[in-house]
C-alpha positions as CSV (number, residue, x, y, z in Angstrom):
1,M,-70.8,-35.2,37.4
2,I,-72.6,-32.5,37.3
3,R,-70.4,-31.0,40.6
4,L,-67.5,-31.9,38.4
5,A,-69.0,-29.8,35.3
6,A,-69.7,-27.3,37.6
7,L,-66.4,-27.0,39.1
8,G,-64.7,-26.6,35.5
9,V,-66.8,-23.8,34.8
10,T,-65.6,-22.1,38.1
11,L,-62.2,-23.0,37.6
12,I,-62.5,-21.4,33.9
13,L,-64.3,-18.5,35.5
14,V,-61.7,-17.3,38.1
15,V,-58.8,-18.1,35.6
16,G,-60.6,-15.7,33.4
17,L,-61.0,-13.3,35.4
18,I,-56.7,-13.6,36.6
19,G,-56.2,-13.0,32.9
20,L,-58.0,-10.5,32.7
21,H,-57.1,-8.6,35.3
22,R,-53.1,-9.3,34.7
23,L,-54.2,-7.6,31.3
24,A,-55.4,-4.6,32.9
25,L,-52.5,-4.2,35.1
26,S,-50.4,-4.6,32.0
27,M,-51.8,-1.7,29.9
28,L,-51.2,0.5,32.9
29,R,-48.3,-0.1,32.6
30,P,-46.4,3.0,30.2
31,P,-43.6,2.0,27.7
32,R,-40.7,4.5,28.4
33,R,-39.2,6.3,26.1
34,A,-35.7,8.4,27.0
35,P,-36.3,12.2,25.8
36,G,-35.1,12.6,22.3
37,R,-34.3,16.3,22.8
38,T,-33.0,18.2,25.9
39,P,-33.6,22.1,26.4
40,D,-30.0,22.4,25.3
41,D,-31.0,21.3,21.3
42,L,-33.5,24.0,21.3
43,G,-31.2,26.8,22.7
44,L,-33.4,27.1,26.1
45,A,-31.3,27.8,28.9
46,F,-32.0,25.6,32.3
47,R,-31.0,23.6,35.0
48,E,-32.1,20.3,36.1
49,W,-35.5,19.9,38.3
50,S,-37.3,17.6,40.3
51,V,-40.3,17.1,42.6
52,P,-38.8,15.5,45.5
53,G,-40.7,12.7,47.2
54,V,-41.6,9.2,46.5
55,P,-41.8,8.4,43.2
56,R,-39.4,11.4,42.5
57,L,-39.8,13.0,39.7
58,E,-37.2,14.4,37.1
59,G,-37.6,17.9,35.3
60,W,-36.1,20.5,33.4
61,W,-36.7,24.0,34.8
62,M,-36.1,26.6,31.8
63,Q,-35.3,30.7,32.2
64,G,-38.5,32.7,30.0
65,G,-37.4,35.9,28.8
66,R,-40.2,37.8,30.5
67,T,-39.1,38.5,34.5
68,D,-42.8,39.7,35.4
69,G,-44.6,36.3,33.5
70,P,-45.5,33.2,34.9
71,V,-44.0,30.2,35.6
72,V,-45.3,27.8,32.8
73,I,-45.5,24.2,33.8
74,L,-45.9,21.2,30.7
75,S,-46.9,18.1,30.7
76,H,-46.8,15.0,28.2
77,G,-48.9,12.5,27.8
78,W,-48.8,8.8,28.2
79,G,-45.9,6.9,26.9
80,A,-43.8,10.0,26.4
81,N,-41.8,12.5,28.3
82,G,-40.7,16.1,29.0
83,G,-38.6,16.1,25.5
84,V,-41.8,15.9,23.8
85,V,-43.7,19.6,24.7
86,L,-39.9,21.3,24.0
87,P,-41.1,22.9,21.0
88,L,-43.9,25.3,23.0
89,A,-41.5,25.6,26.0
90,S,-39.2,27.2,22.9
91,A,-42.4,29.0,21.7
92,L,-43.4,30.3,25.0
93,R,-39.9,31.9,26.1
94,D,-40.3,35.4,26.2
95,H,-43.6,35.4,27.5
96,A,-42.8,33.3,30.9
97,S,-40.5,33.9,34.0
98,S,-39.5,30.4,33.6
99,L,-40.8,27.2,31.9
100,V,-40.8,23.6,33.5
101,A,-41.3,20.3,31.6
102,Y,-41.2,17.2,33.9
103,D,-41.5,13.5,33.3
104,V,-44.5,11.8,35.0
105,R,-43.8,8.8,36.6
106,G,-43.3,5.7,34.9
107,H,-42.2,8.1,32.5
108,G,-38.8,9.5,30.5
109,R,-36.3,9.6,33.5
110,S,-38.7,9.6,36.2
111,D,-38.6,6.8,38.6
112,E,-39.0,3.4,37.5
113,D,-40.4,2.1,40.4
114,V,-44.1,2.5,39.9
115,P,-46.8,-0.6,39.8
116,K,-48.8,1.0,37.6
117,V,-49.8,4.6,36.4
118,S,-53.1,5.6,35.2
119,L,-54.8,9.2,34.9
120,R,-54.6,9.2,38.5
121,Q,-51.4,9.2,38.5
122,F,-51.0,12.2,36.0
123,R,-53.1,14.2,38.2
124,D,-51.4,13.6,41.4
125,D,-48.1,14.1,40.0
126,A,-49.4,17.5,37.9
127,L,-50.5,19.0,41.6
128,R,-47.2,18.0,43.2
129,A,-45.5,19.1,39.9
130,V,-47.4,23.2,40.8
131,S,-47.1,22.8,44.0
132,A,-43.3,22.2,43.4
133,V,-43.1,25.4,41.4
134,Q,-44.6,27.3,44.1
135,A,-42.3,27.0,46.5
136,D,-39.6,27.6,43.9
137,A,-41.0,31.0,42.5
138,P,-43.8,32.0,45.4
139,D,-43.8,35.0,44.0
140,R,-45.2,34.2,40.3
141,S,-48.6,32.7,38.9
142,V,-48.8,29.6,37.0
143,V,-50.0,28.4,33.9
144,F,-50.3,24.7,32.9
145,V,-49.9,23.7,29.8
146,G,-50.8,19.9,28.9
147,H,-50.9,17.7,26.3
148,S,-53.1,14.5,25.6
149,M,-53.0,12.5,29.1
150,G,-51.1,15.6,30.6
151,G,-54.0,18.0,29.9
152,A,-56.4,16.0,31.5
153,A,-54.1,15.4,34.2
154,G,-54.2,19.5,34.4
155,I,-58.0,19.4,34.1
156,L,-58.2,17.4,37.3
157,A,-55.4,19.0,39.5
158,A,-57.5,22.5,38.5
159,A,-60.6,20.7,39.8
160,E,-59.2,19.9,42.7
161,G,-58.1,23.4,43.5
162,A,-54.4,23.4,42.2
163,P,-53.6,27.5,42.0
164,L,-53.4,28.1,38.5
165,A,-54.2,30.9,36.4
166,G,-54.7,29.6,33.3
167,L,-54.9,25.9,31.9
168,V,-54.1,24.9,27.6
169,L,-55.3,21.9,26.6
170,V,-53.7,20.3,23.7
171,A,-55.2,17.4,21.8
172,T,-56.8,16.5,25.4
173,P,-59.6,13.6,25.7
174,H,-63.0,14.2,26.7
175,D,-63.5,11.0,27.7
176,V,-60.0,8.6,28.5
177,Y,-61.4,4.9,28.2
178,G,-62.8,6.4,24.4
179,A,-58.7,7.5,23.9
180,M,-57.6,4.7,25.7
181,A,-59.4,2.4,22.9
182,R,-58.1,4.4,19.9
183,Y,-54.5,4.4,21.0
184,L,-55.0,0.8,21.5
185,S,-56.3,0.7,18.1
186,D,-53.4,2.1,16.8
187,K,-51.0,-0.2,17.9
188,G,-53.0,-3.2,16.1
189,L,-54.8,-3.9,19.2
190,P,-58.4,-4.5,19.3
191,G,-59.1,-1.3,21.9
192,H,-62.6,-0.6,21.0
193,L,-63.5,-4.6,22.4
194,L,-60.2,-4.6,24.8
195,V,-61.4,-1.3,26.7
196,P,-64.8,-1.9,27.5
197,L,-64.3,-5.7,29.0
198,L,-61.5,-4.6,31.1
199,R,-63.6,-1.5,31.9
200,P,-64.6,-2.8,35.6
201,F,-60.9,-3.9,36.1
202,F,-59.2,-0.9,35.6
203,R,-61.3,1.0,38.3
204,V,-60.5,-1.8,40.5
205,Q,-56.4,-0.9,39.9
206,V,-57.1,2.4,39.9
207,G,-58.8,2.3,42.9
208,L,-61.4,6.0,41.9
209,P,-64.9,5.9,40.7
210,T,-64.7,7.0,36.7
211,R,-66.7,10.3,36.9
212,I,-64.1,11.7,39.7
213,L,-61.3,11.1,36.9
214,H,-63.7,12.2,34.1
215,P,-61.7,15.2,32.4
216,G,-64.9,16.3,30.4
217,R,-67.5,16.4,33.7
218,A,-64.1,18.0,35.8
219,L,-63.4,20.8,33.3
220,A,-67.0,22.2,34.2
221,R,-66.0,22.8,37.9
222,V,-62.6,24.7,36.9
223,Q,-63.1,28.1,37.4
224,V,-60.0,29.3,34.8
225,P,-58.8,30.6,31.9
226,V,-58.8,27.6,29.1
227,L,-57.7,27.4,25.8
228,V,-58.8,23.9,24.0
229,I,-56.5,23.3,21.0
230,Q,-57.4,20.0,18.9
231,P,-55.5,19.0,15.7
232,G,-58.1,18.0,13.0
233,E,-56.5,15.0,11.8
234,D,-55.7,13.2,15.4
235,T,-56.8,9.4,15.5
236,R,-56.3,8.9,19.2
237,V,-58.2,12.4,20.9
238,L,-60.9,13.1,17.9
239,P,-61.9,16.4,16.7
240,V,-65.3,16.2,19.0
241,D,-63.0,15.5,22.2
242,G,-61.8,19.3,21.5
243,R,-65.8,20.4,21.1
244,R,-67.3,18.9,24.2
245,L,-64.0,20.4,26.3
246,A,-64.2,24.1,24.7
247,E,-68.1,23.5,25.7
248,A,-67.9,22.2,29.3
249,A,-65.3,25.4,29.5
250,G,-67.4,28.0,28.1
251,T,-65.1,28.6,25.3
252,D,-64.4,28.0,21.4
253,V,-62.0,25.2,20.2
254,A,-59.3,26.4,18.4
255,M,-58.9,23.3,15.4
256,I,-55.6,22.8,14.0
257,E,-56.3,21.4,10.2
258,G,-54.0,19.2,8.6
259,V,-51.8,17.8,11.9
260,G,-52.0,15.0,14.2
261,H,-52.0,14.2,17.3
262,T,-48.2,15.1,18.5
263,E,-47.5,17.1,15.3
264,V,-49.8,19.5,16.8
265,L,-47.1,20.6,19.4
266,Q,-44.7,21.7,16.8
267,H,-47.1,23.7,14.4
268,P,-46.9,27.8,14.4
269,R,-50.9,27.7,15.2
270,A,-50.4,26.0,18.1
271,A,-47.8,28.1,19.5
272,R,-49.1,31.4,18.7
273,L,-52.5,30.4,20.1
274,V,-51.0,29.5,23.2
275,Q,-48.7,32.9,23.0
276,Q,-51.6,35.0,22.8
277,F,-53.2,33.1,25.5
278,V,-50.3,33.3,28.2
279,A,-49.9,37.0,26.9
280,A,-53.8,38.0,27.7
281,L,-53.5,36.2,31.1
282,G,-51.3,39.6,32.0
């Protein structure tokens, strides 16, 4: 009888662990949304552009107005696509020689056949995008502008040695797990219960220790100029995230009050801040 009871408990534990493992994997599959706008909608001259390899990343290469300026790469956040960051591309047109917006794997128009997408894949795709831009424009410096998870990817890419002239972080999390919990809560799920419970399973899926993929810790190793922009009404990436990132980068956070996580990308002050930052890089 005792053995049967022990067997029953063991089976329940195994089934529970399998269920949690599958739940963690399902949460690493972002919702795919087609771009709601293209460069043409904003009057930007462009051509289709892609990062070759597996998986293939689709994007746009847009013409800038400053022939001696940098190439600016714009990276979106979780569940978004390159169309989301186009307002900043439009604002930077006269400050860059070219602008590039790409879709991270499993997002937008990029390859669909990916089993999971974590910050590790965001980082790897950022590194690939920088390398592809360098191959297409070897005589130009590169500035990376990232929104949300795209900003975290830019931090990790820079910490890995990506040759950037500057890094712009917009609504970027200091700690991705905290942002994930708030994202799930925004969707009506108990994010602050689920994420701590699933962290060991995320670790298995991601395949790297949390400390390696921690944006706040990695930023301390980045040796290029950094601009941190934080929306004051962001419920996913809190103002404290922006302040912590700015502290790690040895700079001040630019707080924009009255706007949320994504709305900040279209705010006039965000546009001016990024313009001034890119212009100051020379």
